[in-house]
ZAROKOL-449405 format. One record per atom (N, C-alpha, C, CB): x, y, z; residue in one letter. Coordinates in nm, 3 decimals. Each point is the difference from the previous one (the first is absolute). Glycine has a CB too. Layout:
# ZAROKOL-449405
[[X Y Z] "a"];
...
# end
This chain:
# ZAROKOL-449405
[[0.083 -0.118 0.000] "x"];
[[-0.083 0.118 0.000] "x"];
[[0.087 0.124 0.000] "x"];
[[-0.181 -0.124 0.120] "x"];
[[0.135 0.222 -0.189] "x"];
[[0.075 0.126 -0.002] "x"];
[[-0.046 0.088 0.115] "x"];
[[0.027 -0.015 -0.250] "x"];
[[0.047 0.120 0.274] "x"];
[[-0.039 0.092 0.106] "x"];
[[-0.130 0.069 -0.032] "x"];
[[0.239 0.034 0.055] "x"];
[[-0.272 -0.020 -0.182] "x"];
[[-0.125 0.066 -0.041] "x"];
[[-0.121 -0.088 0.026] "x"];
[[0.127 0.126 -0.174] "x"];
[[-0.108 -0.257 0.185] "x"];
[[-0.111 -0.093 0.024] "x"];
[[0.009 -0.049 0.143] "x"];
[[-0.006 -0.069 -0.243] "x"];
[[-0.081 0.120 0.331] "x"];
[[0.006 -0.046 0.138] "x"];
[[-0.043 -0.146 0.012] "x"];
[[-0.045 0.234 0.078] "x"];
[[0.106 -0.305 0.014] "x"];
[[-0.033 -0.140 0.024] "x"];
[[-0.137 -0.008 0.065] "x"];
[[0.245 -0.061 0.023] "x"];
[[-0.327 -0.034 -0.069] "x"];
[[-0.134 -0.016 0.057] "x"];
[[0.012 -0.040 0.147] "x"];
[[-0.092 -0.067 -0.225] "x"];
[[0.007 0.126 0.308] "x"];
[[-0.003 -0.032 0.143] "x"];
[[-0.143 -0.032 0.038] "x"];
[[0.200 0.149 0.048] "x"];
[[-0.217 -0.232 0.052] "x"];
[[-0.134 -0.037 0.045] "x"];
[[0.001 -0.026 0.150] "x"];
[[-0.052 -0.097 -0.227] "x"];
[[-0.065 0.114 0.285] "x"];
[[-0.019 -0.033 0.141] "x"];
[[-0.139 -0.059 0.014] "x"];
[[0.158 0.184 0.080] "x"];
[[-0.172 -0.279 0.010] "x"];
[[-0.130 -0.062 0.026] "x"];
[[-0.037 0.022 0.146] "x"];
[[0.040 -0.174 -0.180] "x"];
[[-0.168 0.204 0.201] "x"];
[[-0.051 0.023 0.134] "x"];
[[-0.098 -0.109 0.038] "x"];
[[0.031 0.247 -0.028] "x"];
[[-0.041 -0.275 0.157] "x"];
[[-0.101 -0.090 0.054] "x"];
[[-0.076 0.075 0.108] "x"];
[[0.139 -0.208 -0.052] "x"];
[[-0.269 0.186 0.053] "x"];
[[-0.086 0.064 0.101] "x"];
[[-0.118 -0.091 0.020] "x"];
[[0.073 0.237 -0.062] "x"];
[[-0.071 -0.314 0.170] "x"];
[[-0.106 -0.097 0.019] "x"];
[[-0.092 0.037 0.116] "x"];
[[0.151 -0.174 -0.091] "x"];
[[-0.254 0.094 0.110] "x"];
[[-0.103 0.028 0.100] "x"];
[[0.058 0.008 0.141] "x"];
[[-0.165 -0.115 -0.146] "x"];
[[0.259 0.027 0.180] "x"];
[[0.061 0.005 0.134] "x"];
[[0.070 0.132 0.024] "x"];
[[0.029 -0.248 -0.006] "x"];
[[0.044 0.296 -0.095] "x"];
[[0.071 0.127 0.015] "x"];
[[-0.100 0.114 0.017] "x"];
[[0.191 -0.088 -0.139] "x"];
[[-0.302 0.083 0.067] "x"];
[[-0.100 0.106 0.014] "x"];
[[-0.057 0.001 0.141] "x"];
[[-0.056 -0.019 -0.244] "x"];
[[0.027 -0.101 0.298] "x"];
[[-0.055 -0.007 0.136] "x"];
[[0.101 0.054 0.102] "x"];
[[-0.140 -0.200 -0.066] "x"];
[[0.266 0.173 0.043] "x"];
[[0.105 0.046 0.092] "x"];
[[0.041 0.143 -0.029] "x"];
[[0.081 -0.235 0.019] "x"];
[[-0.149 0.298 -0.114] "x"];
[[0.031 0.137 -0.041] "x"];
[[0.141 0.014 -0.054] "x"];
[[-0.160 0.081 0.170] "x"];
[[0.207 -0.186 -0.232] "x"];
[[0.132 0.003 -0.061] "x"];
[[-0.007 0.060 -0.139] "x"];
[[0.067 -0.199 0.133] "x"];
[[0.045 0.237 -0.182] "x"];
[[0.010 0.057 -0.134] "x"];
[[0.041 -0.110 -0.098] "x"];
[[0.060 0.228 0.094] "x"];
[[-0.079 -0.205 -0.223] "x"];
[[0.048 -0.097 -0.099] "x"];
[[0.150 -0.024 0.016] "x"];
[[-0.181 0.072 -0.159] "x"];
[[0.225 -0.193 0.123] "x"];
[[0.141 -0.037 0.009] "x"];
[[0.059 -0.017 -0.138] "x"];
[[-0.042 -0.113 0.220] "x"];
[[0.170 0.142 -0.233] "x"];
[[0.073 -0.026 -0.124] "x"];
[[0.043 -0.147 0.005] "x"];
[[0.082 0.244 -0.021] "x"];
[[-0.135 -0.324 -0.073] "x"];
[[0.029 -0.143 0.001] "x"];
[[0.094 -0.043 -0.113] "x"];
[[-0.222 -0.035 0.105] "x"];
[[0.245 0.123 -0.200] "x"];
[[0.097 -0.028 -0.107] "x"];
[[0.043 0.132 -0.059] "x"];
[[-0.103 -0.225 -0.051] "x"];
[[0.227 0.230 0.006] "x"];
[[0.051 0.120 -0.067] "x"];
[[0.124 -0.037 -0.077] "x"];
[[-0.095 0.150 0.179] "x"];
[[0.122 -0.075 -0.283] "x"];
[[0.120 -0.028 -0.076] "x"];
[[0.006 0.077 -0.130] "x"];
[[0.005 -0.223 0.103] "x"];
[[0.105 0.203 -0.175] "x"];
[[0.023 0.068 -0.127] "x"];
[[0.037 -0.103 -0.106] "x"];
[[0.076 0.210 0.120] "x"];
[[-0.090 -0.171 -0.246] "x"];
[[0.040 -0.087 -0.110] "x"];
[[-0.079 -0.129 -0.003] "x"];
[[0.226 0.099 0.011] "x"];
[[-0.153 -0.212 -0.014] "x"];
[[-0.064 -0.131 -0.006] "x"];
[[-0.094 -0.023 0.117] "x"];
[[0.199 -0.086 -0.121] "x"];
[[-0.158 0.126 0.240] "x"];
[[-0.085 -0.019 0.118] "x"];
[[-0.131 0.079 -0.015] "x"];
[[0.205 -0.035 0.145] "x"];
[[-0.197 0.157 -0.193] "x"];
[[-0.120 0.081 -0.023] "x"];
[[-0.090 -0.067 -0.103] "x"];
[[0.127 0.209 0.057] "x"];
[[-0.066 -0.259 -0.165] "x"];
[[-0.079 -0.069 -0.103] "x"];
[[-0.071 -0.122 0.058] "x"];
[[0.161 0.079 -0.174] "x"];
[[-0.093 -0.151 0.261] "x"];
[[-0.059 -0.119 0.063] "x"];
[[-0.114 0.038 0.094] "x"];
[[0.221 -0.116 -0.017] "x"];
[[-0.206 0.223 0.093] "x"];
[[-0.106 0.048 0.089] "x"];
[[-0.124 0.034 -0.084] "x"];
[[0.170 0.090 0.165] "x"];
[[-0.149 -0.019 -0.274] "x"];
[[-0.111 0.040 -0.086] "x"];
[[-0.065 -0.122 -0.065] "x"];
[[0.113 0.220 -0.043] "x"];
[[-0.034 -0.313 -0.006] "x"];
[[-0.054 -0.120 -0.064] "x"];
[[-0.081 -0.083 0.099] "x"];
[[0.194 -0.002 -0.159] "x"];
[[-0.144 -0.015 0.279] "x"];
[[-0.073 -0.079 0.102] "x"];
[[-0.130 0.070 0.039] "x"];
[[0.218 -0.093 0.086] "x"];
[[-0.215 0.224 -0.077] "x"];
[[-0.123 0.074 0.031] "x"];
[[-0.103 -0.021 -0.111] "x"];
[[0.133 0.172 0.129] "x"];
[[-0.089 -0.159 -0.253] "x"];
[[-0.092 -0.021 -0.114] "x"];
[[-0.057 -0.141 0.004] "x"];
[[0.130 0.165 -0.138] "x"];
[[-0.045 -0.265 0.160] "x"];
[[-0.044 -0.139 0.001] "x"];
[[-0.101 -0.026 0.111] "x"];
[[0.221 -0.067 -0.095] "x"];
[[-0.208 0.139 0.206] "x"];
[[-0.091 -0.018 0.112] "x"];
[[-0.123 0.090 -0.009] "x"];
[[0.196 -0.062 0.139] "x"];
[[-0.202 0.144 -0.243] "x"];
[[-0.114 0.089 -0.016] "x"];
[[0.004 0.120 0.093] "x"];
[[-0.131 -0.196 -0.070] "x"];
[[0.248 0.231 0.118] "x"];
[[0.017 0.114 0.089] "x"];
[[0.012 0.127 -0.084] "x"];
[[0.113 -0.145 0.177] "x"];
[[-0.193 0.248 -0.144] "x"];
[[0.011 0.125 -0.077] "x"];
[[0.140 0.061 0.013] "x"];
[[-0.245 0.040 0.035] "x"];
[[0.291 0.018 -0.144] "x"];
[[0.132 0.063 -0.004] "x"];
[[-0.019 0.149 -0.024] "x"];
[[0.110 -0.213 -0.086] "x"];
[[-0.057 0.293 0.175] "x"];
[[-0.010 0.145 -0.012] "x"];
[[0.139 0.055 -0.029] "x"];
[[-0.199 0.010 0.159] "x"];
[[0.212 0.070 -0.262] "x"];
[[0.130 0.054 -0.039] "x"];
[[0.018 0.141 0.053] "x"];
[[-0.003 -0.142 -0.205] "x"];
[[0.096 0.159 0.297] "x"];
[[0.034 0.131 0.052] "x"];
[[0.149 -0.002 0.037] "x"];
[[-0.238 0.040 0.088] "x"];
[[0.318 0.015 -0.175] "x"];
[[0.145 -0.001 0.023] "x"];
[[0.035 0.066 0.133] "x"];
[[0.038 0.007 -0.249] "x"];
[[-0.105 0.104 0.279] "x"];
[[0.031 0.072 0.124] "x"];
[[-0.030 -0.085 0.123] "x"];
[[-0.048 0.217 -0.117] "x"];
[[-0.067 -0.285 0.117] "x"];
[[-0.036 -0.082 0.115] "x"];
[[0.094 -0.120 0.012] "x"];
[[-0.240 0.071 -0.024] "x"];
[[0.273 -0.134 -0.087] "x"];
[[0.094 -0.113 0.005] "x"];
[[0.135 0.045 0.054] "x"];
[[-0.118 -0.107 -0.195] "x"];
[[0.164 0.224 0.153] "x"];
[[0.128 0.051 0.050] "x"];
[[0.000 0.009 0.153] "x"];
[[0.030 0.129 -0.214] "x"];
[[-0.144 -0.094 0.270] "x"];
[[-0.010 0.010 0.146] "x"];
[[-0.017 -0.137 0.065] "x"];
[[-0.100 0.228 -0.026] "x"];
[[0.020 -0.314 -0.036] "x"];
[[-0.026 -0.132 0.058] "x"];
[[0.123 -0.089 0.003] "x"];
[[-0.233 0.019 -0.079] "x"];
[[0.319 -0.008 -0.021] "x"];
[[0.120 -0.086 0.000] "x"];
[[0.098 0.039 0.110] "x"];
[[-0.029 -0.032 -0.246] "x"];
[[0.008 0.146 0.308] "x"];
[[0.085 0.040 0.112] "x"];
[[-0.045 -0.062 0.133] "x"];
[[0.045 0.214 -0.120] "x"];
[[-0.167 -0.271 0.121] "x"];
[[-0.053 -0.064 0.121] "x"];
[[0.054 -0.142 0.007] "x"];
[[-0.212 0.142 -0.007] "x"];
[[0.256 -0.184 0.126] "x"];
[[0.050 -0.136 0.018] "x"];
[[-0.110 -0.101 -0.028] "x"];
[[0.166 0.081 0.170] "x"];
[[-0.126 -0.198 -0.221] "x"];
[[-0.096 -0.106 -0.026] "x"];
[[-0.072 -0.041 0.128] "x"];
[[0.140 -0.080 -0.190] "x"];
[[-0.267 0.049 0.174] "x"];
[[-0.090 -0.043 0.108] "x"];
[[-0.019 0.107 0.108] "x"];
[[0.072 -0.235 -0.044] "x"];
[[-0.048 0.359 0.007] "x"];
[[-0.024 0.113 0.091] "x"];
[[-0.120 0.078 -0.049] "x"];
[[0.245 0.014 0.058] "x"];
[[-0.316 0.046 0.037] "x"];
[[-0.114 0.084 -0.036] "x"];
[[0.050 0.128 -0.068] "x"];
[[-0.135 -0.093 0.192] "x"];
[[0.051 0.145 -0.281] "x"];
[[0.036 0.126 -0.063] "x"];
[[0.002 0.109 0.105] "x"];
[[-0.101 -0.074 -0.220] "x"];
[[0.184 0.175 0.202] "x"];
[[0.005 0.110 0.098] "x"];
[[-0.122 0.090 -0.014] "x"];
[[0.251 -0.008 -0.004] "x"];
[[-0.287 0.077 0.111] "x"];
[[-0.116 0.090 -0.004] "x"];
[[0.004 0.102 -0.114] "x"];
[[-0.015 -0.028 0.244] "x"];
[[0.132 0.069 -0.286] "x"];
[[0.011 0.097 -0.110] "x"];
[[-0.058 -0.054 -0.130] "x"];
[[0.204 0.093 0.109] "x"];
[[-0.216 -0.226 -0.122] "x"];
[[-0.053 -0.060 -0.123] "x"];
[[-0.146 -0.042 0.012] "x"];
[[0.229 -0.077 -0.050] "x"];
[[-0.292 0.097 0.165] "x"];
[[-0.138 -0.045 0.021] "x"];
[[-0.096 0.055 -0.106] "x"];
[[0.048 -0.013 0.244] "x"];
[[-0.043 0.142 -0.271] "x"];
[[-0.096 0.060 -0.095] "x"];
[[0.022 -0.056 -0.140] "x"];
[[-0.008 0.210 0.139] "x"];
[[0.131 -0.216 -0.184] "x"];
[[0.027 -0.051 -0.135] "x"];
[[-0.044 -0.146 -0.013] "x"];
[[0.194 0.159 -0.020] "x"];
[[-0.164 -0.241 0.119] "x"];
[[-0.038 -0.141 -0.006] "x"];
[[-0.152 -0.015 0.015] "x"];
[[0.225 -0.066 0.095] "x"];
[[-0.287 0.149 -0.014] "x"];
[[-0.146 -0.004 0.013] "x"];
[[-0.067 0.030 -0.134] "x"];
[[0.018 0.069 0.241] "x"];
[[0.038 0.023 -0.317] "x"];
[[-0.055 0.031 -0.133] "x"];
[[0.013 -0.120 -0.093] "x"];
[[0.059 0.243 0.033] "x"];
[[0.052 -0.315 -0.026] "x"];
[[0.018 -0.120 -0.082] "x"];
[[-0.098 -0.108 0.045] "x"];
[[0.244 0.057 -0.037] "x"];
[[-0.260 -0.076 0.168] "x"];
[[-0.095 -0.100 0.049] "x"];
[[-0.143 0.033 -0.042] "x"];
[[0.152 -0.044 0.195] "x"];
[[-0.187 0.172 -0.192] "x"];
[[-0.134 0.040 -0.044] "x"];
[[-0.018 -0.033 -0.148] "x"];
[[-0.004 0.185 0.172] "x"];
[[0.107 -0.164 -0.252] "x"];
[[-0.004 -0.035 -0.142] "x"];
[[-0.021 -0.150 -0.018] "x"];
[[0.152 0.195 -0.053] "x"];
[[-0.081 -0.276 0.133] "x"];
[[-0.014 -0.145 -0.007] "x"];
[[-0.142 -0.041 0.038] "x"];
[[0.244 -0.028 0.054] "x"];
[[-0.299 0.085 0.053] "x"];
[[-0.136 -0.035 0.043] "x"];
[[-0.101 0.037 -0.107] "x"];
[[0.067 0.034 0.239] "x"];
[[-0.047 0.080 -0.307] "x"];
[[-0.091 0.037 -0.109] "x"];
[[0.009 -0.101 -0.114] "x"];
[[0.024 0.243 0.061] "x"];
[[0.099 -0.284 -0.095] "x"];
[[0.017 -0.101 -0.105] "x"];
[[-0.070 -0.130 0.038] "x"];
[[0.218 0.105 -0.063] "x"];
[[-0.199 -0.148 0.186] "x"];
[[-0.062 -0.124 0.046] "x"];
[[-0.152 0.012 0.000] "x"];
[[0.202 -0.050 0.139] "x"];
[[-0.253 0.167 -0.102] "x"];
[[-0.144 0.021 -0.001] "x"];
[[-0.057 -0.007 -0.140] "x"];
[[0.023 0.141 0.203] "x"];
[[0.047 -0.081 -0.299] "x"];
[[-0.045 -0.007 -0.140] "x"];
[[0.004 -0.143 -0.050] "x"];
[[0.083 0.233 -0.039] "x"];
[[0.021 -0.306 0.074] "x"];
[[0.011 -0.139 -0.045] "x"];
[[-0.112 -0.084 0.059] "x"];
[[0.250 0.025 -0.021] "x"];
[[-0.281 -0.005 0.149] "x"];
[[-0.108 -0.075 0.065] "x"];
[[-0.134 0.034 -0.064] "x"];
[[0.131 -0.004 0.215] "x"];
[[-0.154 0.131 -0.243] "x"];
[[-0.127 0.040 -0.063] "x"];
[[-0.010 -0.059 -0.141] "x"];
[[-0.002 0.214 0.135] "x"];
[[0.112 -0.217 -0.205] "x"];
[[0.002 -0.057 -0.136] "x"];
[[-0.032 -0.150 0.006] "x"];
[[0.170 0.173 -0.073] "x"];
[[-0.111 -0.243 0.170] "x"];
[[-0.022 -0.144 0.014] "x"];
[[-0.142 -0.033 0.044] "x"];
[[0.240 -0.025 0.055] "x"];
[[-0.303 0.112 0.024] "x"];
[[-0.138 -0.022 0.041] "x"];
[[-0.096 0.015 -0.116] "x"];
[[0.057 0.082 0.226] "x"];
[[-0.020 0.002 -0.324] "x"];
[[-0.085 0.023 -0.115] "x"];
[[0.001 -0.112 -0.101] "x"];
[[0.040 0.237 0.036] "x"];
[[0.044 -0.336 -0.015] "x"];
[[0.009 -0.112 -0.096] "x"];
[[-0.113 -0.096 0.016] "x"];
[[0.243 0.023 -0.002] "x"];
# end
């Protein structure tokens, strides 16, 4: 890769029901660049996990240690992504009910 072409980076978050009950924040469960980023994205696609592209957010998430909760400074940005995911899931559920 040349300096003009930045290496692809990715981060994956987990946020489950137990964490919500405990008032925990989403955790960074995978992160990486290049081949690792491609693998994270491919596994997400294969599992049907929505993928949101935000270079700025990824730049911040890859600084968080693995299996650590996101810092409070990222709550609003991640909440916006989670809201986007919930809207996508709601549309998919409504589409499937209409079949």
